[in-house]
C-alpha positions as CSV (number, residue, x, y, z in Angstrom):
1,M,0.0,0.1,0.0
2,Q,1.3,3.4,-0.8
3,S,1.9,5.6,2.3
4,S,1.9,9.4,2.4
5,P,5.2,11.1,1.7
6,P,7.9,10.3,4.1
7,T,9.1,12.9,6.6
8,D,11.1,10.7,8.9
9,Q,14.6,11.1,10.0
10,A,17.0,8.4,10.9
11,G,19.2,8.6,14.0
12,D,18.9,10.5,17.1
13,S,17.1,13.6,15.8
14,P,13.3,12.9,16.4
15,V,10.5,13.9,14.2
16,E,8.0,16.1,16.0
17,C,4.3,15.2,15.5
18,D,1.1,15.9,17.4
19,V,0.2,12.1,17.7
20,L,2.0,8.9,17.4
21,V,-0.2,5.9,16.7
22,I,1.2,2.5,17.3
23,G,-0.5,-0.1,15.1
24,G,-2.6,-0.1,12.0
25,G,-5.5,-2.2,12.8
26,P,-9.1,-0.9,13.0
27,A,-8.5,1.2,16.1
28,G,-5.2,2.7,15.0
29,S,-6.3,3.5,11.4
30,T,-9.6,5.0,12.6
31,V,-8.1,7.3,15.2
32,A,-5.3,8.4,12.9
33,A,-7.8,9.1,10.1
34,L,-10.1,11.2,12.3
35,L,-7.3,13.2,14.0
36,A,-5.7,13.9,10.6
37,Q,-9.0,15.0,9.3
38,K,-9.1,17.5,12.2
39,G,-5.8,19.0,11.0
40,R,-3.5,17.2,13.4
41,H,0.0,16.0,12.3
42,V,-0.3,12.2,12.9
43,V,2.2,9.5,12.4
44,L,1.1,5.9,12.3
45,L,3.6,3.0,12.6
46,D,2.7,-0.6,11.9
47,K,5.1,-3.5,12.3
48,D,3.4,-5.4,9.5
49,R,3.0,-4.8,5.9
50,H,-0.6,-4.8,4.4
51,P,-2.5,-6.7,3.4
52,R,-1.9,-9.3,6.0
53,F,-4.0,-12.1,7.6
54,H,-5.9,-11.4,10.8
55,I,-9.0,-12.9,12.4
56,G,-12.0,-11.1,13.6
57,E,-13.8,-11.2,10.3
58,S,-17.5,-10.9,11.5
59,L,-18.7,-7.4,12.0
60,L,-21.7,-5.9,13.8
61,P,-24.5,-3.7,12.4
62,A,-23.3,-0.9,14.7
63,N,-20.2,-0.7,12.4
64,L,-22.3,0.6,9.4
65,P,-22.7,4.2,10.7
66,L,-19.1,4.3,11.6
67,F,-18.2,3.4,8.0
68,E,-20.4,6.2,6.8
69,R,-18.8,8.8,9.1
70,L,-15.4,7.6,8.1
71,G,-16.2,7.8,4.5
72,V,-15.6,4.1,3.6
73,A,-19.1,2.7,3.4
74,D,-18.8,1.9,-0.4
75,E,-15.5,0.2,0.0
76,M,-16.9,-2.0,2.8
77,R,-19.9,-2.9,0.8
78,A,-17.6,-4.0,-2.0
79,I,-15.4,-6.3,0.1
80,G,-18.0,-7.7,2.5
81,I,-20.8,-10.4,2.3
82,K,-24.0,-9.4,4.0
83,K,-24.7,-10.9,7.4
84,R,-28.4,-10.7,8.2
85,A,-28.5,-12.8,11.4
86,A,-26.5,-14.7,14.0
87,E,-27.4,-18.5,14.4
88,F,-26.6,-20.8,17.3
89,M,-26.7,-24.4,16.7
90,S,-26.8,-27.1,19.4
91,P,-25.3,-30.6,18.8
92,W,-27.3,-32.0,21.6
93,H,-30.9,-31.1,20.9
94,Q,-30.9,-30.7,17.1
95,H,-32.0,-27.0,17.8
96,K,-31.0,-23.9,15.8
97,Q,-31.9,-20.5,16.9
98,Q,-31.7,-17.5,14.5
99,F,-31.6,-13.9,15.5
100,L,-32.3,-11.5,12.7
101,F,-30.6,-8.1,13.1
102,A,-33.7,-6.5,11.5
103,D,-35.7,-7.6,14.7
104,A,-33.3,-5.7,17.0
105,W,-34.3,-2.5,18.8
106,D,-32.7,-0.4,16.1
107,K,-34.4,-1.1,12.8
108,T,-32.1,1.1,10.9
109,M,-29.3,-1.4,10.8
110,P,-30.8,-4.7,9.5
111,H,-27.5,-6.2,8.5
112,A,-23.7,-6.3,9.0
113,Y,-20.8,-7.6,6.9
114,Q,-18.4,-10.5,7.0
115,V,-15.0,-9.4,5.7
116,R,-11.5,-10.6,5.1
117,R,-9.6,-8.7,7.6
118,S,-6.6,-8.4,5.1
119,E,-8.9,-6.3,2.9
120,F,-10.8,-4.6,5.7
121,D,-7.8,-3.3,7.5
122,Q,-6.2,-2.1,4.3
123,V,-9.2,-0.1,3.4
124,L,-9.1,1.7,6.9
125,L,-5.3,2.1,6.6
126,R,-5.6,3.6,3.1
127,R,-8.3,6.0,4.4
128,A,-5.9,7.3,7.1
129,T,-3.3,8.0,4.4
130,Q,-6.1,9.8,2.2
131,L,-7.0,12.0,5.1
132,G,-3.4,13.1,5.8
133,A,-1.9,10.8,8.3
134,H,1.7,9.7,7.6
135,V,1.5,5.9,7.6
136,R,4.7,3.8,7.7
137,E,4.4,0.1,7.4
138,G,7.0,-2.5,8.4
139,C,8.1,-0.2,11.2
140,K,8.0,-1.6,14.8
141,V,8.0,0.7,17.8
142,T,10.6,-0.6,20.1
143,A,10.6,2.0,22.9
144,V,8.5,4.8,24.2
145,D,9.4,7.4,27.0
146,L,6.2,9.1,27.9
147,E,8.0,11.6,30.2
148,A,11.0,12.4,27.9
149,T,10.1,16.1,28.4
150,P,7.2,17.9,30.0
151,E,5.8,18.7,26.4
152,R,6.6,15.6,24.5
153,A,7.2,11.9,24.6
154,R,10.0,10.1,22.8
155,A,9.6,6.9,20.6
156,Q,12.0,4.8,18.7
157,A,11.2,2.4,15.9
158,R,13.0,-0.1,13.8
159,C,12.0,-0.5,10.2
160,D,12.3,-3.8,8.2
161,D,14.9,-2.1,5.9
162,G,17.1,-1.8,8.9
163,R,16.7,2.0,9.7
164,T,16.1,3.2,13.2
165,L,13.6,6.2,13.5
166,A,12.8,8.5,16.3
167,Y,9.7,10.6,17.1
168,A,8.7,13.2,19.6
169,P,4.9,13.2,19.8
170,R,2.8,15.3,22.1
171,F,0.5,12.3,22.4
172,V,0.7,8.6,22.1
173,V,-2.0,6.2,21.0
174,D,-1.4,2.4,21.6
175,A,-3.4,0.5,19.1
176,S,-0.9,-2.3,19.0
177,G,-3.6,-5.0,19.4
178,R,-2.8,-8.1,21.3
179,D,0.9,-7.0,21.5
180,T,-0.4,-4.6,24.2
181,F,2.7,-2.5,23.8
182,L,2.3,0.0,26.7
183,A,0.1,-2.2,29.0
184,S,2.7,-5.0,28.9
185,R,5.5,-2.6,29.9
186,F,3.3,-1.0,32.5
187,Q,2.4,-4.5,33.8
188,I,-1.2,-3.5,34.0
189,K,-2.5,-6.3,31.7
190,H,-4.5,-9.2,33.3
191,K,-5.9,-12.4,31.9
192,N,-9.4,-13.1,32.7
193,P,-9.4,-16.1,34.9
194,Q,-12.9,-17.0,34.3
195,H,-12.4,-17.1,30.5
196,N,-8.9,-18.2,29.5
197,S,-9.7,-19.9,26.1
198,V,-7.6,-20.8,23.0
199,A,-8.7,-20.4,19.4
200,V,-7.6,-22.7,16.5
201,Y,-8.7,-21.5,13.2
202,G,-8.2,-21.6,9.3
203,H,-10.0,-20.9,6.0
204,F,-11.7,-23.5,4.0
205,K,-13.4,-23.9,0.6
206,N,-16.3,-25.9,-0.5
207,V,-18.0,-25.6,2.9
208,R,-21.8,-25.9,2.6
209,R,-23.4,-22.6,3.6
210,N,-27.0,-21.5,4.1
211,E,-28.9,-20.8,1.0
212,G,-30.2,-17.5,-0.4
213,E,-30.2,-14.3,1.7
214,D,-29.0,-16.3,4.7
215,E,-25.7,-17.3,3.1
216,G,-23.7,-14.7,4.9
217,N,-24.9,-15.4,8.5
218,I,-22.5,-16.3,11.1
219,I,-23.1,-19.6,12.8
220,I,-22.0,-20.7,16.3
221,F,-21.8,-24.4,16.8
222,W,-21.5,-25.6,20.3
223,F,-19.6,-28.8,21.1
224,E,-18.5,-30.6,24.3
225,H,-15.3,-28.5,24.8
226,G,-16.3,-25.1,23.6
227,W,-17.7,-23.7,20.3
228,F,-16.9,-23.1,16.7
229,W,-17.4,-19.9,14.6
230,F,-18.6,-20.3,11.0
231,I,-18.0,-17.1,9.0
232,P,-18.8,-17.0,5.3
233,L,-16.5,-14.7,3.2
234,Q,-16.3,-13.7,-0.3
235,D,-15.0,-16.0,-3.2
236,G,-16.4,-19.1,-1.5
237,V,-14.0,-19.1,1.5
238,T,-15.5,-19.9,5.0
239,S,-13.5,-19.1,8.2
240,I,-13.8,-21.9,10.7
241,G,-12.5,-21.4,14.2
242,M,-12.6,-23.6,17.3
243,V,-12.7,-21.7,20.7
244,T,-11.9,-24.1,23.5
245,W,-10.4,-24.4,27.0
246,P,-6.7,-25.2,28.1
247,Y,-7.6,-28.6,29.4
248,F,-8.7,-29.7,25.9
249,M,-5.6,-28.2,24.3
250,K,-3.5,-30.3,26.5
251,T,-5.0,-33.4,24.8
252,R,-3.5,-32.4,21.5
253,G,-0.4,-34.5,22.2
254,E,1.8,-34.9,19.1
255,R,-1.0,-34.0,16.6
256,S,-0.5,-31.0,14.3
257,L,-2.8,-28.0,14.7
258,Q,-4.5,-28.9,11.5
259,Q,-5.2,-32.5,12.8
260,F,-6.2,-31.1,16.1
261,L,-8.8,-28.8,14.6
262,L,-10.2,-31.4,12.3
263,D,-10.5,-33.8,15.1
264,G,-12.4,-31.2,17.1
265,I,-14.7,-30.6,14.2
266,G,-15.2,-34.3,14.1
267,Q,-16.9,-34.0,17.6
268,C,-19.5,-31.6,16.2
269,P,-21.8,-33.5,13.7
270,P,-23.8,-30.5,12.4
271,L,-20.4,-29.0,11.4
272,V,-19.1,-32.2,10.0
273,D,-22.0,-32.3,7.7
274,R,-21.3,-28.9,6.3
275,M,-17.7,-29.7,5.8
276,A,-17.9,-33.0,4.0
277,A,-16.4,-31.7,0.8
278,A,-14.3,-28.9,2.4
279,H,-10.5,-28.3,1.9
280,L,-8.1,-26.1,3.6
281,T,-6.8,-23.0,1.7
282,D,-4.1,-22.0,4.1
283,V,-2.2,-23.0,7.3
284,I,-4.0,-23.6,10.5
285,E,-3.1,-21.0,13.2
286,A,-3.8,-20.7,17.0
287,T,-3.9,-17.9,19.6
288,G,-4.1,-18.3,23.3
289,N,-4.8,-16.3,26.5
290,Y,-7.9,-15.1,24.6
291,S,-9.5,-12.8,27.1
292,Y,-7.8,-10.1,29.1
293,S,-8.2,-6.5,30.1
294,C,-6.0,-3.6,31.5
295,E,-6.3,-1.7,34.7
296,R,-6.7,1.7,32.9
297,N,-7.1,2.9,29.3
298,H,-5.4,6.2,29.4
299,G,-2.9,8.4,31.2
300,R,-1.5,11.9,31.1
301,N,-0.4,11.8,27.5
302,Y,-1.5,8.4,26.1
303,V,-4.5,6.1,25.5
304,L,-5.0,2.4,24.9
305,L,-7.5,1.5,22.2
306,G,-9.1,-1.7,20.9
307,D,-7.2,-4.9,21.8
308,A,-4.4,-2.9,23.2
309,Y,-6.8,-2.2,26.1
310,A,-8.9,-5.3,26.3
311,F,-10.0,-8.5,24.5
312,I,-13.0,-10.6,25.2
313,D,-14.5,-13.7,23.8
314,P,-15.5,-13.1,20.1
315,V,-18.8,-14.9,20.2
316,F,-20.7,-11.7,19.7
317,S,-18.2,-10.2,17.2
318,S,-17.9,-7.1,19.3
319,G,-14.2,-6.5,19.0
320,V,-13.9,-4.4,15.8
321,M,-17.0,-2.4,16.6
322,M,-15.7,-1.5,20.0
323,A,-12.3,-0.7,18.6
324,M,-13.7,1.7,16.1
325,Q,-16.2,3.4,18.3
326,G,-13.6,3.8,21.0
327,S,-11.4,5.5,18.3
328,F,-14.2,7.9,17.5
329,D,-14.5,8.8,21.1
330,A,-10.7,9.0,21.6
331,A,-10.2,11.2,18.5
332,D,-12.5,13.9,20.0
333,A,-10.8,13.6,23.4
334,I,-7.2,13.8,22.0
335,D,-8.2,16.8,19.8
336,S,-9.4,18.6,22.9
337,W,-6.3,17.5,24.9
338,L,-4.1,19.0,22.1
339,D,-6.0,22.2,22.2
340,H,-5.5,22.8,25.9
341,G,-1.6,22.8,25.6
342,A,-0.1,23.4,29.1
343,E,-3.3,23.5,30.9
344,L,-3.0,20.2,32.7
345,A,-6.2,20.2,34.5
346,L,-8.2,20.7,31.3
347,Q,-6.1,18.2,29.5
348,A,-6.9,15.5,32.2
349,A,-10.6,16.4,31.9
350,A,-10.6,15.8,28.2
351,L,-9.5,12.2,28.7
352,R,-11.4,11.4,31.8
353,G,-14.6,10.5,29.9
354,L,-12.8,7.8,28.0
355,G,-12.6,5.5,31.0
356,A,-16.3,6.3,31.8
357,V,-17.3,5.1,28.5
358,V,-15.0,2.3,27.5
359,K,-14.6,0.3,30.6
360,P,-18.4,-0.2,31.3
361,A,-18.8,-1.3,27.6
362,V,-16.0,-3.8,27.9
363,D,-17.3,-5.1,31.3
364,G,-20.8,-5.2,30.0
365,V,-20.0,-7.3,26.8
366,G,-17.7,-9.5,28.9
367,G,-20.4,-10.2,31.4
368,V,-22.9,-11.1,28.7
369,E,-20.5,-13.4,27.1
370,R,-19.5,-15.2,30.4
371,S,-23.3,-15.5,31.1
372,L,-23.8,-17.1,27.7
373,H,-21.1,-19.7,28.4
374,R,-22.6,-20.6,31.8
375,H,-26.0,-20.9,30.3
376,H,-24.5,-23.0,27.5
377,H,-23.3,-25.6,29.9
378,A,-26.6,-25.4,32.0
379,G,-28.7,-25.9,28.8
380,R,-26.7,-29.0,27.8
381,E,-27.3,-30.5,31.3
382,H,-31.0,-29.7,31.4
383,G,-32.0,-30.4,27.9
384,V,-32.8,-27.0,26.8
385,D,-30.6,-24.3,25.0
386,E,-30.6,-21.7,27.7
387,G,-27.6,-20.2,26.0
388,V,-29.5,-18.9,23.0
389,G,-32.0,-17.3,25.3
390,V,-29.2,-15.2,26.8
391,A,-28.0,-14.4,23.2
392,E,-31.6,-13.3,22.2
393,Q,-31.4,-10.5,24.7
394,H,-28.1,-9.0,23.2
395,V,-27.4,-10.1,19.7
């Protein structure tokens, strides 16, 4: 992807900017685009080069107005497949529950999209560049001193061409995703002891989908040791992921990740039926310590956005929406913070609202998802799908 014209300097002489954004996922690209649109000098550094693979492919209807506000609605429509509903399938009771977004409390958002994250993230990163952010890919931030001077932080980065770059931003946005750059250094990141799951996933072709307008629906398949996501994408590819618990991962033994996933699928007959003719299109991957949050989401001159602050179980596909909405809120707060210059009390007040908005949202979604898992097990034991009852209240 073509970045904006470079203004970087190598060596010890730092480039001054208003905001340094670490990470080019949905949170980083969105906040960079919005701040650049407000006239701020924004530098975004991403360790990867785009397009690149990422999970988190199922979006929510609440993303749609954010796409409109960011000016990328047409691009998302072009790369996405329409998702009209979420479906929950029980392997124990031959029961499927479908929840149509058109039946939700807000009738103006009757659908969402399923997207390849490689394409989705590239659209957002390109938009940040279009609006004036200086985007540099293949450049990993290695150190940040938030108190380098009273006015500016200091950051160092190493590029994949061997260069070392230095920046002096007034404000730092950590949107580094599951790397949790600042939180890990602050030692404020904590795994959720109630939901420490693992995901094993891959892309498949020739998977039997729903027919007609239900083709793009996400389906959640429960099984004895967790659940599977079933996410239809364009070009006939379907994303299949197994979310399970550490005790089950320990049974893997010498099996490859691919064989472990396929054996897990074998324990879910409704999914086996849909994958009778399926074949893998890429390598199987896994990620662990799935659920975590941080003690705080901002400080005097920094904010943590998206997965850099918290990640919760993806069963309700809330991650991308919360990352983008949090970025809209943060962009307004950071813009106000920059306006107040040396007025420390006003700067602090500009950021204070972020904690009041983001933390309750994360706690609320996390609580719903923990409740769903508890009811899932209770439903299996009592012969009813209590889990879908919880979902009905929130999807």
